[in-house]
C-alpha positions in Angstrom: -40.6 -46.9 -14.5 -38.8 -50.1 -15.6 -40.7 -53.4 -15.0 -38.9 -56.6 -14.1 -40.2 -60.1 -13.6 -38.3 -62.9 -11.8 -39.5 -66.5 -11.9 -39.1 -68.6 -8.8 -38.8 -65.4 -6.8 -40.3 -66.4 -3.5 -37.0 -67.6 -2.0 -33.3 -68.0 -2.5 -31.6 -66.5 -5.5 -34.9 -65.4 -7.0 -35.9 -63.4 -3.9 -32.5 -61.8 -3.6 -32.6 -60.9 -7.3 -36.1 -59.4 -6.9 -34.9 -57.3 -4.0 -31.9 -56.0 -5.9 -33.9 -55.3 -9.1 -36.6 -53.5 -7.0 -33.8 -51.3 -5.6 -32.2 -50.4 -8.9 -34.8 -51.1 -11.6 -38.2 -49.8 -10.5 -41.0 -52.2 -10.1 -40.5 -56.0 -9.7 -43.0 -58.8 -10.3 -42.4 -61.8 -8.0 -43.5 -64.8 -10.0 -44.0 -68.1 -8.1 -46.0 -71.2 -8.7 -47.3 -71.1 -5.1 -49.7 -68.2 -4.9 -49.3 -67.7 -1.2 -45.5 -68.0 -1.2 -45.4 -65.4 -3.9 -47.7 -63.1 -2.1 -45.7 -63.4 1.1 -42.4 -62.7 -0.7 -43.9 -59.6 -2.4 -45.4 -58.4 0.9 -42.0 -58.8 2.6 -40.3 -56.7 -0.1 -43.1 -54.2 0.0 -42.6 -53.8 3.8 -38.9 -53.1 3.0 -40.0 -50.1 1.0 -39.8 -51.5 -2.6 -42.4 -51.4 -5.4 -43.4 -55.0 -5.8 -46.3 -57.1 -7.0 -46.7 -60.8 -7.5 -48.1 -63.1 -10.1 -48.9 -66.8 -9.9 -47.0 -68.8 -12.6 -46.0 -72.4 -12.8 -43.4 -72.5 -15.5 -44.1 -76.2 -16.2 -47.8 -75.3 -17.1 -48.2 -73.5 -20.4 -51.7 -72.3 -19.5 -50.4 -70.8 -16.2 -47.6 -69.0 -18.1 -49.9 -67.6 -20.7 -52.3 -66.4 -18.0 -49.5 -64.7 -16.1 -48.3 -63.0 -19.3 -51.9 -61.8 -19.9 -52.1 -60.4 -16.4 -48.8 -58.6 -16.7 -49.8 -57.2 -20.1 -53.1 -55.9 -18.7 -51.5 -54.3 -15.6 -48.2 -52.9 -17.0 -48.4 -53.1 -20.8 -44.7 -54.0 -21.2 -41.8 -55.8 -19.6 -38.2 -54.5 -19.5 -36.4 -57.3 -17.7 -37.2 -61.1 -17.6 -35.1 -63.3 -15.3 -35.6 -67.0 -15.8 -34.5 -68.1 -12.4 -36.8 -71.0 -11.6 -34.8 -74.3 -11.6 -34.6 -77.7 -10.0 -31.9 -80.3 -9.2 -33.8 -83.4 -8.1 -30.7 -85.5 -8.8 -29.2 -84.0 -5.7 -31.5 -86.1 -3.5 -33.4 -88.6 -5.7 -30.9 -89.9 -8.3 -30.3 -93.6 -8.5 -26.5 -94.0 -8.2 -26.6 -97.3 -10.0 -27.8 -95.8 -13.2 -26.0 -93.3 -15.4 -29.2 -92.0 -17.0 -32.8 -91.9 -15.7 -35.5 -90.9 -18.2 -37.9 -89.8 -15.6 -35.3 -87.6 -14.0 -34.6 -86.0 -17.3 -38.3 -85.4 -18.0 -38.8 -83.8 -14.6 -35.7 -81.6 -14.8 -36.2 -80.5 -18.4 -39.8 -79.5 -17.7 -38.6 -76.8 -15.3 -35.1 -76.0 -16.5 -35.6 -76.0 -20.3 -39.2 -76.1 -21.3 -40.1 -73.7 -18.5 -37.8 -70.8 -19.8 -38.9 -71.5 -23.4 -42.6 -71.2 -22.4 -41.9 -68.0 -20.4 -39.9 -66.4 -23.1 -42.5 -67.3 -25.8 -45.3 -65.8 -23.7 -43.5 -62.6 -22.5 -41.4 -61.8 -25.6 -44.2 -59.6 -27.1 -44.1 -57.5 -23.9 -40.3 -57.3 -23.9 -40.4 -56.1 -27.5 -42.3 -53.1 -26.2 -39.3 -52.1 -24.1 -36.7 -49.7 -25.4 -34.0 -51.9 -23.8 -35.3 -55.4 -23.1 -33.1 -57.8 -21.2 -33.6 -61.6 -20.8 -31.4 -63.3 -18.2 -31.3 -67.1 -18.1 -29.9 -68.4 -14.8 -27.6 -71.2 -15.9 -24.6 -73.0 -14.3 -21.0 -73.7 -15.0 -22.0 -77.3 -14.4 -23.7 -77.1 -17.8 -20.5 -75.9 -19.5 -19.2 -78.6 -21.9 -15.7 -77.1 -21.5 -15.9 -77.6 -17.7 -17.4 -81.1 -18.0 -14.5 -82.2 -20.2 -11.7 -80.5 -18.3 -10.1 -82.7 -15.6 -8.8 -79.6 -13.9 -12.2 -78.0 -13.6 -13.8 -78.0 -10.1 -17.0 -79.2 -11.8 -15.4 -82.1 -13.7 -16.2 -84.7 -11.0 -19.9 -83.7 -10.8 -22.2 -86.3 -12.4 -25.8 -85.0 -12.5 -26.6 -85.6 -16.2 -30.1 -84.3 -16.3 -29.2 -81.1 -14.6 -26.0 -80.5 -16.4 -27.5 -81.2 -19.9 -30.5 -79.0 -19.0 -28.2 -76.0 -18.3 -26.3 -76.8 -21.5 -29.6 -76.7 -23.4 -30.5 -73.4 -21.7 -27.2 -71.9 -22.8 -27.9 -73.0 -26.4 -31.3 -71.3 -26.1 -29.5 -68.1 -25.0 -27.2 -68.2 -28.1 -29.9 -68.8 -30.7 -32.3 -66.3 -29.1 -29.7 -63.7 -29.1 -29.1 -64.3 -32.8 -32.8 -64.2 -33.5 -33.1 -60.9 -31.7 -29.9 -59.3 -33.0 -31.8 -56.6 -34.9 -33.7 -55.5 -31.8 -32.6 -53.7 -28.6 -33.2 -56.9 -26.7 -30.1 -58.6 -25.2 -30.0 -62.2 -23.9 -27.5 -63.5 -21.3 -26.8 -66.8 -19.6 -25.5 -66.3 -16.0 -23.8 -68.6 -13.6 -24.5 -67.4 -10.1 -22.0 -69.8 -8.5 -22.3 -72.4 -5.8 -25.0 -70.8 -3.8 -26.6 -71.6 -0.4 -30.1 -72.5 -1.5 -32.5 -75.4 -1.1 -31.4 -76.7 -4.6 -28.7 -78.8 -3.0 -29.8 -79.3 0.6 -27.0 -81.8 1.5 -24.3 -79.2 0.5 -26.1 -76.1 1.5 -23.8 -75.1 4.3 -20.7 -75.8 2.2 -21.7 -73.4 -0.5 -19.5 -70.3 -0.4 -21.9 -67.9 -2.1 -25.0 -66.2 -0.5 -28.1 -65.6 -2.5 -27.4 -61.9 -2.2 -24.0 -62.3 -3.7 -25.3 -64.5 -6.4 -27.9 -61.8 -7.4 -25.1 -59.4 -8.2 -24.2 -61.0 -11.5 -27.8 -61.5 -12.5 -28.6 -57.8 -11.9 -25.5 -56.8 -13.9 -26.8 -58.8 -16.9 -30.3 -57.2 -16.4 -28.7 -53.8 -16.6 -26.5 -54.5 -19.6 -25.7 -51.4 -21.5 -26.8 -50.8 -25.1 -23.3 -51.5 -26.4 -22.9 -54.7 -24.2 -22.5 -58.0 -25.9 -25.6 -60.2 -26.3 -25.6 -64.1 -26.3 -22.9 -64.4 -23.7 -22.3 -66.7 -20.7 -20.9 -65.0 -17.6 -20.3 -65.3 -13.9 -18.9 -62.9 -11.3 -15.4 -63.2 -12.8 -16.4 -62.6 -16.4 -16.9 -64.9 -19.3 -17.6 -68.6 -18.8 -16.6 -71.1 -21.4 -19.5 -72.8 -23.2 
């Protein structure tokens, strides 16, 4: 049985991804920083007939991440799929429009969006190495694409949320270098843009978002199921390759 773990899986894209992976992958571990929220999400999926468990993990706390990895190691012994989904966009509601850059906002955003995935990958990579076909999926955004940020014709060009955009650009860079570092292994690493999704990440625009969490999960699951001859170190969305 394949084992998959999704961070931030108690709601939104994470929950939808966990449901899809449970249907197609085998057993899914719902990782959430709030123990009760994670347990409730896992119970919900279990009632739907899926093989699911939960683990408490705050990606901004290295000790919490290491403890979660130790628990997964003890219970399952390996990990086949890791989806780094947990992410925040505090600029959507708390940014100061008078200032172009806000150090505190960068520190808060990077703690979850950049340092979080690094901590998770570092802790879980030994378990992924035990898989015959390990897959790491980093949930990114086209808003982090430098090509889109510099293209006046891009629908994302007018967006100015520098902490979030640069955090996703950094996550994309991590995907590239990690893929190169693991090139001689069966492990493949992919950055995925799920689209403009109806989640709590952007509450003011939630109803305007054209994509449901279930639709967003599709491209994530495709990356998680990448074939052995599929390319590693890529950036994709539902339409194919996204420019870095």
